[in-house]
mmCIF file as gemmi writes it, N, C-alpha and C atoms, coordinates in Angstrom:
data_model
loop_
_atom_site.group_PDB
_atom_site.id
_atom_site.type_symbol
_atom_site.label_atom_id
_atom_site.label_alt_id
_atom_site.label_comp_id
_atom_site.label_asym_id
_atom_site.label_entity_id
_atom_site.label_seq_id
_atom_site.pdbx_PDB_ins_code
_atom_site.Cartn_x
_atom_site.Cartn_y
_atom_site.Cartn_z
_atom_site.occupancy
_atom_site.B_iso_or_equiv
_atom_site.pdbx_formal_charge
_atom_site.auth_seq_id
_atom_site.auth_asym_id
_atom_site.pdbx_PDB_model_num
ATOM 1 N N . UNK Axp A 1 ? 155.655 27.072 89.665 1 0 ? 1 A 1
ATOM 2 C CA . UNK Axp A 1 ? 155.248 25.786 88.914 1 0 ? 1 A 1
ATOM 3 C C . UNK Axp A 1 ? 153.773 25.9 88.617 1 0 ? 1 A 1
ATOM 4 N N . UNK Axp A 2 ? 153.402 26.708 89.61 1 0 ? 2 A 1
ATOM 5 C CA . UNK Axp A 2 ? 151.768 27.136 89.941 1 0 ? 2 A 1
ATOM 6 C C . UNK Axp A 2 ? 151.915 28.257 88.368 1 0 ? 2 A 1
ATOM 7 N N . UNK Axp A 3 ? 152.551 29.513 88.063 1 0 ? 3 A 1
ATOM 8 C CA . UNK Axp A 3 ? 152.481 30.128 86.687 1 0 ? 3 A 1
ATOM 9 C C . UNK Axp A 3 ? 152.253 29.303 85.732 1 0 ? 3 A 1
ATOM 10 N N . UNK Axp A 4 ? 153.441 27.922 85.695 1 0 ? 4 A 1
ATOM 11 C CA . UNK Axp A 4 ? 153.581 27.432 84.55 1 0 ? 4 A 1
ATOM 12 C C . UNK Axp A 4 ? 152.282 26.428 84.144 1 0 ? 4 A 1
ATOM 13 N N . UNK Axp A 5 ? 151.696 26.203 85.402 1 0 ? 5 A 1
ATOM 14 C CA . UNK Axp A 5 ? 150.215 24.964 85.369 1 0 ? 5 A 1
ATOM 15 C C . UNK Axp A 5 ? 149.547 26.516 84.66 1 0 ? 5 A 1
ATOM 16 N N . UNK Axp A 6 ? 149.25 28.031 84.98 1 0 ? 6 A 1
ATOM 17 C CA . UNK Axp A 6 ? 148.504 28.609 84.5 1 0 ? 6 A 1
ATOM 18 C C . UNK Axp A 6 ? 148.854 29.021 82.964 1 0 ? 6 A 1
ATOM 19 N N . UNK Axp A 7 ? 149.965 29.288 82.85 1 0 ? 7 A 1
ATOM 20 C CA . UNK Axp A 7 ? 150.584 29.437 81.281 1 0 ? 7 A 1
ATOM 21 C C . UNK Axp A 7 ? 149.859 27.969 80.602 1 0 ? 7 A 1
ATOM 22 N N . UNK Axp A 8 ? 150.203 27.032 81.033 1 0 ? 8 A 1
ATOM 23 C CA . UNK Axp A 8 ? 149.889 25.711 80.215 1 0 ? 8 A 1
ATOM 24 C C . UNK Axp A 8 ? 147.89 25.757 80.055 1 0 ? 8 A 1
ATOM 25 N N . UNK Axp A 9 ? 147.431 26.223 80.935 1 0 ? 9 A 1
ATOM 26 C CA . UNK Axp A 9 ? 145.891 26.385 80.839 1 0 ? 9 A 1
ATOM 27 C C . UNK Axp A 9 ? 145.45 27.803 79.917 1 0 ? 9 A 1
ATOM 28 N N . UNK Axp A 10 ? 146.202 28.881 79.698 1 0 ? 10 A 1
ATOM 29 C CA . UNK Axp A 10 ? 146.109 29.769 79.234 1 0 ? 10 A 1
ATOM 30 C C . UNK Axp A 10 ? 146.247 29.255 77.629 1 0 ? 10 A 1
ATOM 31 N N . UNK Axp A 11 ? 147.496 28.838 77.324 1 0 ? 11 A 1
ATOM 32 C CA . UNK Axp A 11 ? 147.784 28.137 76.156 1 0 ? 11 A 1
ATOM 33 C C . UNK Axp A 11 ? 147.268 26.895 75.506 1 0 ? 11 A 1
ATOM 34 N N . UNK Axp A 12 ? 146.323 26.52 76.158 1 0 ? 12 A 1
ATOM 35 C CA . UNK Axp A 12 ? 145.437 25.174 75.934 1 0 ? 12 A 1
ATOM 36 C C . UNK Axp A 12 ? 147.081 24.271 75.437 1 0 ? 12 A 1
ATOM 37 N N . UNK Axp A 13 ? 147.812 23.871 76.56 1 0 ? 13 A 1
ATOM 38 C CA . UNK Axp A 13 ? 148.99 23.329 76.416 1 0 ? 13 A 1
ATOM 39 C C . UNK Axp A 13 ? 149.412 22.2 77.235 1 0 ? 13 A 1
ATOM 40 N N . UNK Axp A 14 ? 150.445 21.711 77.456 1 0 ? 14 A 1
ATOM 41 C CA . UNK Axp A 14 ? 150.889 20.074 78.006 1 0 ? 14 A 1
ATOM 42 C C . UNK Axp A 14 ? 152.203 21.003 79.219 1 0 ? 14 A 1
ATOM 43 N N . UNK Axp A 15 ? 152.134 20.242 80.286 1 0 ? 15 A 1
ATOM 44 C CA . UNK Axp A 15 ? 153.265 20.709 80.872 1 0 ? 15 A 1
ATOM 45 C C . UNK Axp A 15 ? 153.534 19.245 81.982 1 0 ? 15 A 1
ATOM 46 N N . UNK Axp A 16 ? 154.809 19.346 82.482 1 0 ? 16 A 1
ATOM 47 C CA . UNK Axp A 16 ? 154.976 18.472 83.628 1 0 ? 16 A 1
ATOM 48 C C . UNK Axp A 16 ? 154.853 19.334 85.12 1 0 ? 16 A 1
ATOM 49 N N . UNK Axp A 17 ? 154.255 18.786 86.193 1 0 ? 17 A 1
ATOM 50 C CA . UNK Axp A 17 ? 153.722 19.695 87.368 1 0 ? 17 A 1
ATOM 51 C C . UNK Axp A 17 ? 154.034 18.536 88.603 1 0 ? 17 A 1
ATOM 52 N N . UNK Axp A 18 ? 154.4 18.847 89.547 1 0 ? 18 A 1
ATOM 53 C CA . UNK Axp A 18 ? 154.139 17.885 90.831 1 0 ? 18 A 1
ATOM 54 C C . UNK Axp A 18 ? 152.491 17.851 91.172 1 0 ? 18 A 1
ATOM 55 N N . UNK Axp A 19 ? 152.447 16.722 91.646 1 0 ? 19 A 1
ATOM 56 C CA . UNK Axp A 19 ? 151.189 16.713 92.196 1 0 ? 19 A 1
ATOM 57 C C . UNK Axp A 19 ? 150.539 17.431 93.341 1 0 ? 19 A 1
ATOM 58 N N . UNK Axp A 20 ? 151.566 17.935 94.309 1 0 ? 20 A 1
ATOM 59 C CA . UNK Axp A 20 ? 151.136 19.285 95.17 1 0 ? 20 A 1
ATOM 60 C C . UNK Axp A 20 ? 150.532 20.369 94.789 1 0 ? 20 A 1
ATOM 61 N N . UNK Axp A 21 ? 151.458 21.017 93.765 1 0 ? 21 A 1
ATOM 62 C CA . UNK Axp A 21 ? 150.873 22.376 93.007 1 0 ? 21 A 1
ATOM 63 C C . UNK Axp A 21 ? 149.711 21.833 92.415 1 0 ? 21 A 1
ATOM 64 N N . UNK Axp A 22 ? 149.727 20.88 91.466 1 0 ? 22 A 1
ATOM 65 C CA . UNK Axp A 22 ? 148.54 20.632 90.652 1 0 ? 22 A 1
ATOM 66 C C . UNK Axp A 22 ? 147.361 20.586 91.499 1 0 ? 22 A 1
ATOM 67 N N . UNK Axp A 23 ? 147.242 19.511 92.684 1 0 ? 23 A 1
ATOM 68 C CA . UNK Axp A 23 ? 146.03 19.506 93.358 1 0 ? 23 A 1
ATOM 69 C C . UNK Axp A 23 ? 145.857 20.845 94.341 1 0 ? 23 A 1
ATOM 70 N N . UNK Axp A 24 ? 146.801 21.747 94.539 1 0 ? 24 A 1
ATOM 71 C CA . UNK Axp A 24 ? 146.366 23.242 95.503 1 0 ? 24 A 1
ATOM 72 C C . UNK Axp A 24 ? 145.759 23.971 94.233 1 0 ? 24 A 1
ATOM 73 N N . UNK Axp A 25 ? 145.916 23.807 92.802 1 0 ? 25 A 1
ATOM 74 C CA . UNK Axp A 25 ? 145.228 24.612 91.89 1 0 ? 25 A 1
ATOM 75 C C . UNK Axp A 25 ? 144.047 24.082 91.333 1 0 ? 25 A 1
ATOM 76 N N . UNK Axp A 26 ? 143.747 22.841 91.75 1 0 ? 26 A 1
ATOM 77 C CA . UNK Axp A 26 ? 142.882 22.04 90.772 1 0 ? 26 A 1
ATOM 78 C C . UNK Axp A 26 ? 141.504 22.695 90.134 1 0 ? 26 A 1
ATOM 79 N N . UNK Axp A 27 ? 140.976 23.397 91.506 1 0 ? 27 A 1
ATOM 80 C CA . UNK Axp A 27 ? 139.78 24.156 91.253 1 0 ? 27 A 1
ATOM 81 C C . UNK Axp A 27 ? 139.905 25.538 90.274 1 0 ? 27 A 1
ATOM 82 N N . UNK Axp A 28 ? 140.985 25.734 89.905 1 0 ? 28 A 1
ATOM 83 C CA . UNK Axp A 28 ? 140.949 27.147 88.781 1 0 ? 28 A 1
ATOM 84 C C . UNK Axp A 28 ? 141.609 26.367 87.895 1 0 ? 28 A 1
ATOM 85 N N . UNK Axp A 29 ? 141.55 24.984 87.347 1 0 ? 29 A 1
ATOM 86 C CA . UNK Axp A 29 ? 142.244 24.78 86.247 1 0 ? 29 A 1
ATOM 87 C C . UNK Axp A 29 ? 141.435 23.619 85.581 1 0 ? 29 A 1
ATOM 88 N N . UNK Axp A 30 ? 141.262 23.722 84.347 1 0 ? 30 A 1
ATOM 89 C CA . UNK Axp A 30 ? 140.438 22.7 83.341 1 0 ? 30 A 1
ATOM 90 C C . UNK Axp A 30 ? 141.453 21.661 83.034 1 0 ? 30 A 1
ATOM 91 N N . UNK Axp A 31 ? 142.94 22.09 83.292 1 0 ? 31 A 1
ATOM 92 C CA . UNK Axp A 31 ? 144.101 20.918 82.974 1 0 ? 31 A 1
ATOM 93 C C . UNK Axp A 31 ? 143.509 19.464 83.634 1 0 ? 31 A 1
ATOM 94 N N . UNK Axp A 32 ? 143.864 18.617 82.433 1 0 ? 32 A 1
ATOM 95 C CA . UNK Axp A 32 ? 143.824 17.257 83.39 1 0 ? 32 A 1
ATOM 96 C C . UNK Axp A 32 ? 145.089 16.571 83.237 1 0 ? 32 A 1
ATOM 97 N N . UNK Axp A 33 ? 145.187 15.584 84.563 1 0 ? 33 A 1
ATOM 98 C CA . UNK Axp A 33 ? 146.623 14.756 84.199 1 0 ? 33 A 1
ATOM 99 C C . UNK Axp A 33 ? 146.411 13.696 83.168 1 0 ? 33 A 1
ATOM 100 N N . UNK Axp A 34 ? 147.319 13.759 82.483 1 0 ? 34 A 1
ATOM 101 C CA . UNK Axp A 34 ? 147.218 12.349 81.253 1 0 ? 34 A 1
ATOM 102 C C . UNK Axp A 34 ? 148.001 11.615 81.684 1 0 ? 34 A 1
ATOM 103 N N . UNK Axp A 35 ? 149.17 11.825 82.35 1 0 ? 35 A 1
ATOM 104 C CA . UNK Axp A 35 ? 149.634 10.542 82.874 1 0 ? 35 A 1
ATOM 105 C C . UNK Axp A 35 ? 150.454 10.497 84.15 1 0 ? 35 A 1
ATOM 106 N N . UNK Axp A 36 ? 150.116 9.752 85.199 1 0 ? 36 A 1
ATOM 107 C CA . UNK Axp A 36 ? 150.226 9.579 86.426 1 0 ? 36 A 1
ATOM 108 C C . UNK Axp A 36 ? 150.809 8.202 86.885 1 0 ? 36 A 1
ATOM 109 N N . UNK Axp A 37 ? 151.561 8.056 87.796 1 0 ? 37 A 1
ATOM 110 C CA . UNK Axp A 37 ? 152.101 6.947 88.687 1 0 ? 37 A 1
ATOM 111 C C . UNK Axp A 37 ? 153.142 6.336 87.836 1 0 ? 37 A 1
ATOM 112 N N . UNK Axp A 38 ? 153.664 6.605 86.458 1 0 ? 38 A 1
ATOM 113 C CA . UNK Axp A 38 ? 154.956 6.199 86.006 1 0 ? 38 A 1
ATOM 114 C C . UNK Axp A 38 ? 155.783 6.332 86.779 1 0 ? 38 A 1
ATOM 115 N N . UNK Axp A 39 ? 156.772 5.287 87.081 1 0 ? 39 A 1
ATOM 116 C CA . UNK Axp A 39 ? 157.911 5.332 87.659 1 0 ? 39 A 1
ATOM 117 C C . UNK Axp A 39 ? 158.977 6.115 87.125 1 0 ? 39 A 1
ATOM 118 N N . UNK Axp A 40 ? 159.098 6.595 85.923 1 0 ? 40 A 1
ATOM 119 C CA . UNK Axp A 40 ? 159.93 7.273 85.486 1 0 ? 40 A 1
ATOM 120 C C . UNK Axp A 40 ? 159.905 8.809 85.421 1 0 ? 40 A 1
ATOM 121 N N . UNK Axp A 41 ? 158.351 9.247 86.352 1 0 ? 41 A 1
ATOM 122 C CA . UNK Axp A 41 ? 158.098 10.313 86.59 1 0 ? 41 A 1
ATOM 123 C C . UNK Axp A 41 ? 158.257 10.702 88.246 1 0 ? 41 A 1
ATOM 124 N N . UNK Axp A 42 ? 159.148 9.62 88.921 1 0 ? 42 A 1
ATOM 125 C CA . UNK Axp A 42 ? 159.62 9.901 90.437 1 0 ? 42 A 1
ATOM 126 C C . UNK Axp A 42 ? 160.224 10.876 90.53 1 0 ? 42 A 1
ATOM 127 N N . UNK Axp A 43 ? 159.839 11.808 91.378 1 0 ? 43 A 1
ATOM 128 C CA . UNK Axp A 43 ? 160.453 13.017 91.899 1 0 ? 43 A 1
ATOM 129 C C . UNK Axp A 43 ? 160.866 12.864 93.538 1 0 ? 43 A 1
ATOM 130 N N . UNK Axp A 44 ? 162.266 12.587 93.175 1 0 ? 44 A 1
ATOM 131 C CA . UNK Axp A 44 ? 162.769 12.315 94.748 1 0 ? 44 A 1
ATOM 132 C C . UNK Axp A 44 ? 163.231 13.438 95.548 1 0 ? 44 A 1
ATOM 133 N N . UNK Axp A 45 ? 163.26 13.502 96.728 1 0 ? 45 A 1
ATOM 134 C CA . UNK Axp A 45 ? 163.682 14.612 97.58 1 0 ? 45 A 1
ATOM 135 C C . UNK Axp A 45 ? 164.714 14.187 98.514 1 0 ? 45 A 1
ATOM 136 N N . UNK Axp A 46 ? 165.958 15.065 98.721 1 0 ? 46 A 1
ATOM 137 C CA . UNK Axp A 46 ? 166.905 14.133 99.138 1 0 ? 46 A 1
ATOM 138 C C . UNK Axp A 46 ? 167.266 15.307 100.34 1 0 ? 46 A 1
ATOM 139 N N . UNK Axp A 47 ? 167.831 15.083 101.731 1 0 ? 47 A 1
ATOM 140 C CA . UNK Axp A 47 ? 168.318 16.05 102.78 1 0 ? 47 A 1
ATOM 141 C C . UNK Axp A 47 ? 169.83 15.403 102.57 1 0 ? 47 A 1
ATOM 142 N N . UNK Axp A 48 ? 170.872 16.419 102.55 1 0 ? 48 A 1
ATOM 143 C CA . UNK Axp A 48 ? 172.109 16.51 102.57 1 0 ? 48 A 1
ATOM 144 C C . UNK Axp A 48 ? 172.485 17.555 103.845 1 0 ? 48 A 1
ATOM 145 N N . UNK Axp A 49 ? 173.339 16.615 104.628 1 0 ? 49 A 1
ATOM 146 C CA . UNK Axp A 49 ? 174.27 18.142 105.587 1 0 ? 49 A 1
ATOM 147 C C . UNK Axp A 49 ? 175.138 18.404 104.671 1 0 ? 49 A 1
ATOM 148 N N . UNK Axp A 50 ? 175.395 19.605 104.814 1 0 ? 50 A 1
ATOM 149 C CA . UNK Axp A 50 ? 176.653 20.56 104.332 1 0 ? 50 A 1
ATOM 150 C C . UNK Axp A 50 ? 177.814 20.109 105.359 1 0 ? 50 A 1
ATOM 151 N N . UNK Axp A 51 ? 178.961 20.284 105.245 1 0 ? 51 A 1
ATOM 152 C CA . UNK Axp A 51 ? 180.321 20.016 105.584 1 0 ? 51 A 1
ATOM 153 C C . UNK Axp A 51 ? 180.505 21.244 106.48 1 0 ? 51 A 1
ATOM 154 N N . UNK Axp A 52 ? 180.459 20.645 107.802 1 0 ? 52 A 1
ATOM 155 C CA . UNK Axp A 52 ? 180.59 21.693 108.706 1 0 ? 52 A 1
ATOM 156 C C . UNK Axp A 52 ? 182.17 22.148 108.695 1 0 ? 52 A 1
ATOM 157 N N . UNK Axp A 53 ? 183.259 21.562 108.67 1 0 ? 53 A 1
ATOM 158 C CA . UNK Axp A 53 ? 184.399 22.15 108.31 1 0 ? 53 A 1
ATOM 159 C C . UNK Axp A 53 ? 184.359 23.103 107.205 1 0 ? 53 A 1
ATOM 160 N N . UNK Axp A 54 ? 183.492 23.224 106.303 1 0 ? 54 A 1
ATOM 161 C CA . UNK Axp A 54 ? 183.473 24.146 105.292 1 0 ? 54 A 1
ATOM 162 C C . UNK Axp A 54 ? 182.609 25.342 105.432 1 0 ? 54 A 1
ATOM 163 N N . UNK Axp A 55 ? 181.373 25.022 106.366 1 0 ? 55 A 1
ATOM 164 C CA . UNK Axp A 55 ? 180.623 25.788 106.725 1 0 ? 55 A 1
ATOM 165 C C . UNK Axp A 55 ? 180.383 25.818 108.021 1 0 ? 55 A 1
ATOM 166 N N . UNK Axp A 56 ? 181.138 26.786 108.831 1 0 ? 56 A 1
ATOM 167 C CA . UNK Axp A 56 ? 181.139 26.596 110.499 1 0 ? 56 A 1
ATOM 168 C C . UNK Axp A 56 ? 180.026 27.319 111.021 1 0 ? 56 A 1
ATOM 169 N N . UNK Axp A 57 ? 179.273 28.291 110.165 1 0 ? 57 A 1
ATOM 170 C CA . UNK Axp A 57 ? 178.14 28.694 110.627 1 0 ? 57 A 1
ATOM 171 C C . UNK Axp A 57 ? 176.912 27.954 110.75 1 0 ? 57 A 1
ATOM 172 N N . UNK Axp A 58 ? 176.97 26.748 109.481 1 0 ? 58 A 1
ATOM 173 C CA . UNK Axp A 58 ? 175.779 26.137 109.988 1 0 ? 58 A 1
ATOM 174 C C . UNK Axp A 58 ? 175.547 25.299 111.271 1 0 ? 58 A 1
ATOM 175 N N . UNK Axp A 59 ? 174.111 25.239 111.52 1 0 ? 59 A 1
ATOM 176 C CA . UNK Axp A 59 ? 173.728 24.37 112.784 1 0 ? 59 A 1
ATOM 177 C C . UNK Axp A 59 ? 173.663 23.022 112.518 1 0 ? 59 A 1
ATOM 178 N N . UNK Axp A 60 ? 175.29 22.494 112.39 1 0 ? 60 A 1
ATOM 179 C CA . UNK Axp A 60 ? 175.511 20.865 111.979 1 0 ? 60 A 1
ATOM 180 C C . UNK Axp A 60 ? 174.635 19.934 112.795 1 0 ? 60 A 1
ATOM 181 N N . UNK Axp A 61 ? 174.633 20.312 114.186 1 0 ? 61 A 1
ATOM 182 C CA . UNK Axp A 61 ? 173.77 19.207 115.147 1 0 ? 61 A 1
ATOM 183 C C . UNK Axp A 61 ? 171.993 18.924 114.95 1 0 ? 61 A 1
ATOM 184 N N . UNK Axp A 62 ? 171.993 20.245 114.506 1 0 ? 62 A 1
ATOM 185 C CA . UNK Axp A 62 ? 170.449 20.578 113.817 1 0 ? 62 A 1
ATOM 186 C C . UNK Axp A 62 ? 170.045 19.824 112.726 1 0 ? 62 A 1
ATOM 187 N N . UNK Axp A 63 ? 171.004 20.051 112.14 1 0 ? 63 A 1
ATOM 188 C CA . UNK Axp A 63 ? 170.676 19.297 110.393 1 0 ? 63 A 1
ATOM 189 C C . UNK Axp A 63 ? 170.747 17.875 110.665 1 0 ? 63 A 1
ATOM 190 N N . UNK Axp A 64 ? 171.666 17.298 111.592 1 0 ? 64 A 1
ATOM 191 C CA . UNK Axp A 64 ? 171.827 16.145 111.371 1 0 ? 64 A 1
ATOM 192 C C . UNK Axp A 64 ? 170.734 15.371 112.376 1 0 ? 64 A 1
ATOM 193 N N . UNK Axp A 65 ? 170.067 16.18 113.128 1 0 ? 65 A 1
ATOM 194 C CA . UNK Axp A 65 ? 168.685 15.778 114.05 1 0 ? 65 A 1
ATOM 195 C C . UNK Axp A 65 ? 167.72 15.824 113.334 1 0 ? 65 A 1
ATOM 196 N N . UNK Axp A 66 ? 167.664 16.601 112.209 1 0 ? 66 A 1
ATOM 197 C CA . UNK Axp A 66 ? 166.811 16.611 111.016 1 0 ? 66 A 1
ATOM 198 C C . UNK Axp A 66 ? 166.87 15.603 110.505 1 0 ? 66 A 1
ATOM 199 N N . UNK Axp A 67 ? 167.766 15.606 109.751 1 0 ? 67 A 1
ATOM 200 C CA . UNK Axp A 67 ? 167.931 14.063 108.997 1 0 ? 67 A 1
ATOM 201 C C . UNK Axp A 67 ? 167.687 13.091 109.642 1 0 ? 67 A 1
ATOM 202 N N . UNK Axp A 68 ? 168.134 12.832 110.814 1 0 ? 68 A 1
ATOM 203 C CA . UNK Axp A 68 ? 167.595 11.419 111.528 1 0 ? 68 A 1
ATOM 204 C C . UNK Axp A 68 ? 166.442 11.348 111.744 1 0 ? 68 A 1
ATOM 205 N N . UNK Axp A 69 ? 165.62 12.889 112.169 1 0 ? 69 A 1
ATOM 206 C CA . UNK Axp A 69 ? 163.881 12.358 112.399 1 0 ? 69 A 1
ATOM 207 C C . UNK Axp A 69 ? 163.331 12.08 110.593 1 0 ? 69 A 1
ATOM 208 N N . UNK Axp A 70 ? 163.801 12.716 109.777 1 0 ? 70 A 1
ATOM 209 C CA . UNK Axp A 70 ? 163.245 12.184 108.574 1 0 ? 70 A 1
ATOM 210 C C . UNK Axp A 70 ? 163.766 10.743 108.119 1 0 ? 70 A 1
ATOM 211 N N . UNK Axp A 71 ? 164.352 10.176 108.442 1 0 ? 71 A 1
ATOM 212 C CA . UNK Axp A 71 ? 164.585 8.796 108.148 1 0 ? 71 A 1
ATOM 213 C C . UNK Axp A 71 ? 164.239 7.899 109.285 1 0 ? 71 A 1
ATOM 214 N N . UNK Axp A 72 ? 163.598 8.674 110.112 1 0 ? 72 A 1
ATOM 215 C CA . UNK Axp A 72 ? 163.172 7.704 111.022 1 0 ? 72 A 1
ATOM 216 C C . UNK Axp A 72 ? 161.767 6.726 110.838 1 0 ? 72 A 1
ATOM 217 N N . UNK Axp A 73 ? 161.564 5.725 111.278 1 0 ? 73 A 1
ATOM 218 C CA . UNK Axp A 73 ? 160.026 5.342 111.332 1 0 ? 73 A 1
ATOM 219 C C . UNK Axp A 73 ? 159.081 6.377 111.381 1 0 ? 73 A 1
ATOM 220 N N . UNK Axp A 74 ? 158.904 7.093 112.323 1 0 ? 74 A 1
ATOM 221 C CA . UNK Axp A 74 ? 158.074 7.861 112.449 1 0 ? 74 A 1
ATOM 222 C C . UNK Axp A 74 ? 158.235 8.994 111.332 1 0 ? 74 A 1
ATOM 223 N N . UNK Axp A 75 ? 159.284 9.532 110.966 1 0 ? 75 A 1
ATOM 224 C CA . UNK Axp A 75 ? 159.215 10.461 110.143 1 0 ? 75 A 1
ATOM 225 C C . UNK Axp A 75 ? 158.944 10.097 108.728 1 0 ? 75 A 1
ATOM 226 N N . UNK Axp A 76 ? 159.339 8.587 108.614 1 0 ? 76 A 1
ATOM 227 C CA . UNK Axp A 76 ? 158.746 8.161 107.196 1 0 ? 76 A 1
ATOM 228 C C . UNK Axp A 76 ? 157.139 7.868 106.894 1 0 ? 76 A 1
ATOM 229 N N . UNK Axp A 77 ? 156.793 7.345 108.434 1 0 ? 77 A 1
ATOM 230 C CA . UNK Axp A 77 ? 155.289 7.107 108.37 1 0 ? 77 A 1
ATOM 231 C C . UNK Axp A 77 ? 154.388 8.679 107.937 1 0 ? 77 A 1
ATOM 232 N N . UNK Axp A 78 ? 154.926 9.744 108.817 1 0 ? 78 A 1
ATOM 233 C CA . UNK Axp A 78 ? 154.397 10.962 108.34 1 0 ? 78 A 1
ATOM 234 C C . UNK Axp A 78 ? 154.589 11.618 107.02 1 0 ? 78 A 1
ATOM 235 N N . UNK Axp A 79 ? 155.542 11.005 106.277 1 0 ? 79 A 1
ATOM 236 C CA . UNK Axp A 79 ? 155.647 11.49 105.036 1 0 ? 79 A 1
ATOM 237 C C . UNK Axp A 79 ? 154.747 10.952 103.966 1 0 ? 79 A 1
ATOM 238 N N . UNK Axp A 80 ? 154.59 9.382 104.465 1 0 ? 80 A 1
ATOM 239 C CA . UNK Axp A 80 ? 154.176 8.551 103.742 1 0 ? 80 A 1
ATOM 240 C C . UNK Axp A 80 ? 152.324 8.719 103.818 1 0 ? 80 A 1
ATOM 241 N N . UNK Axp A 81 ? 152.184 9.381 105.096 1 0 ? 81 A 1
ATOM 242 C CA . UNK Axp A 81 ? 150.435 9.771 105.309 1 0 ? 81 A 1
ATOM 243 C C . UNK Axp A 81 ? 150.006 11.165 105.048 1 0 ? 81 A 1
ATOM 244 N N . UNK Axp A 82 ? 151.034 11.948 104.675 1 0 ? 82 A 1
ATOM 245 C CA . UNK Axp A 82 ? 150.437 13.104 104.107 1 0 ? 82 A 1
ATOM 246 C C . UNK Axp A 82 ? 149.617 13.099 103.188 1 0 ? 82 A 1
ATOM 247 N N . UNK Axp A 83 ? 148.54 13.933 102.733 1 0 ? 83 A 1
ATOM 248 C CA . UNK Axp A 83 ? 147.434 13.861 101.638 1 0 ? 83 A 1
ATOM 249 C C . UNK Axp A 83 ? 146.876 15.3 101.805 1 0 ? 83 A 1
ATOM 250 N N . UNK Axp A 84 ? 146.315 15.604 100.822 1 0 ? 84 A 1
ATOM 251 C CA . UNK Axp A 84 ? 145.743 16.657 100.307 1 0 ? 84 A 1
ATOM 252 C C . UNK Axp A 84 ? 144.492 16.433 99.418 1 0 ? 84 A 1
ATOM 253 N N . UNK Axp A 85 ? 143.227 16.668 99.584 1 0 ? 85 A 1
ATOM 254 C CA . UNK Axp A 85 ? 142.24 16.597 98.905 1 0 ? 85 A 1
ATOM 255 C C . UNK Axp A 85 ? 142.174 14.789 98.708 1 0 ? 85 A 1
ATOM 256 N N . UNK Axp A 86 ? 142.652 14.057 99.897 1 0 ? 86 A 1
ATOM 257 C CA . UNK Axp A 86 ? 142.697 12.646 99.464 1 0 ? 86 A 1
ATOM 258 C C . UNK Axp A 86 ? 143.902 11.796 98.874 1 0 ? 86 A 1
ATOM 259 N N . UNK Axp A 87 ? 144.786 13.053 98.621 1 0 ? 87 A 1
ATOM 260 C CA . UNK Axp A 87 ? 145.561 12.634 97.514 1 0 ? 87 A 1
ATOM 261 C C . UNK Axp A 87 ? 146.947 12.228 98.347 1 0 ? 87 A 1
ATOM 262 N N . UNK Axp A 88 ? 147.453 11.173 98.285 1 0 ? 88 A 1
ATOM 263 C CA . UNK Axp A 88 ? 148.833 10.924 99.051 1 0 ? 88 A 1
ATOM 264 C C . UNK Axp A 88 ? 149.853 11.75 97.924 1 0 ? 88 A 1
ATOM 265 N N . UNK Axp A 89 ? 150.684 12.489 98.651 1 0 ? 89 A 1
ATOM 266 C CA . UNK Axp A 89 ? 151.338 12.94 97.779 1 0 ? 89 A 1
ATOM 267 C C . UNK Axp A 89 ? 152.94 12.689 97.653 1 0 ? 89 A 1
ATOM 268 N N . UNK Axp A 90 ? 153.229 12.218 99.179 1 0 ? 90 A 1
ATOM 269 C CA . UNK Axp A 90 ? 154.914 11.81 98.946 1 0 ? 90 A 1
ATOM 270 C C . UNK Axp A 90 ? 154.894 9.993 99.499 1 0 ? 90 A 1
ATOM 271 N N . UNK Axp A 91 ? 155.705 9.23 98.675 1 0 ? 91 A 1
ATOM 272 C CA . UNK Axp A 91 ? 155.987 8.006 99.033 1 0 ? 91 A 1
ATOM 273 C C . UNK Axp A 91 ? 157.451 8.116 99.708 1 0 ? 91 A 1
ATOM 274 N N . UNK Axp A 92 ? 157.54 7.829 100.799 1 0 ? 92 A 1
ATOM 275 C CA . UNK Axp A 92 ? 158.616 7.398 101.628 1 0 ? 92 A 1
ATOM 276 C C . UNK Axp A 92 ? 159.556 6.401 101.129 1 0 ? 92 A 1
ATOM 277 N N . UNK Axp A 93 ? 160.765 6.79 100.605 1 0 ? 93 A 1
ATOM 278 C CA . UNK Axp A 93 ? 161.815 6.147 99.99 1 0 ? 93 A 1
ATOM 279 C C . UNK Axp A 93 ? 163.137 5.529 100.741 1 0 ? 93 A 1
ATOM 280 N N . UNK Axp A 94 ? 162.993 5.687 102.154 1 0 ? 94 A 1
ATOM 281 C CA . UNK Axp A 94 ? 164.174 5.557 103.127 1 0 ? 94 A 1
ATOM 282 C C . UNK Axp A 94 ? 163.845 4.175 103.562 1 0 ? 94 A 1
ATOM 283 N N . UNK Axp A 95 ? 165.053 3.394 103.201 1 0 ? 95 A 1
ATOM 284 C CA . UNK Axp A 95 ? 164.746 1.762 104.436 1 0 ? 95 A 1
ATOM 285 C C . UNK Axp A 95 ? 166.098 1.546 105.074 1 0 ? 95 A 1
ATOM 286 N N . UNK Axp A 96 ? 166.229 2.262 105.727 1 0 ? 96 A 1
ATOM 287 C CA . UNK Axp A 96 ? 167.421 2.315 106.605 1 0 ? 96 A 1
ATOM 288 C C . UNK Axp A 96 ? 168.666 2.277 106.069 1 0 ? 96 A 1
ATOM 289 N N . UNK Axp A 97 ? 169.076 2.645 104.784 1 0 ? 97 A 1
ATOM 290 C CA . UNK Axp A 97 ? 170.343 2.264 104.295 1 0 ? 97 A 1
ATOM 291 C C . UNK Axp A 97 ? 170.358 0.808 103.556 1 0 ? 97 A 1
ATOM 292 N N . UNK Axp A 98 ? 169.443 0.615 103.235 1 0 ? 98 A 1
ATOM 293 C CA . UNK Axp A 98 ? 169.367 -0.961 102.838 1 0 ? 98 A 1
ATOM 294 C C . UNK Axp A 98 ? 169.203 -0.784 101.035 1 0 ? 98 A 1
């Protein structure tokens, strides 16, 4: 993504980028964000445990524990409070399966 931002900068063009990469390179760029906050641009992240029957070498218990933590109140709070240069990067989306 960083290379794409550099290319857009060099070609005086446009691109779609994730906020984290943009913010990490903002000091080297003249590019400005034209559209922000549109729900259509929401980029969801998912965690899916692989099937331990198909992949017996996978660390099934650890992955289940990690996914449990991501979905916990603490995990969702930490995800939602993560900031770069004062900008919140992630919006927790898990609501307990509701």
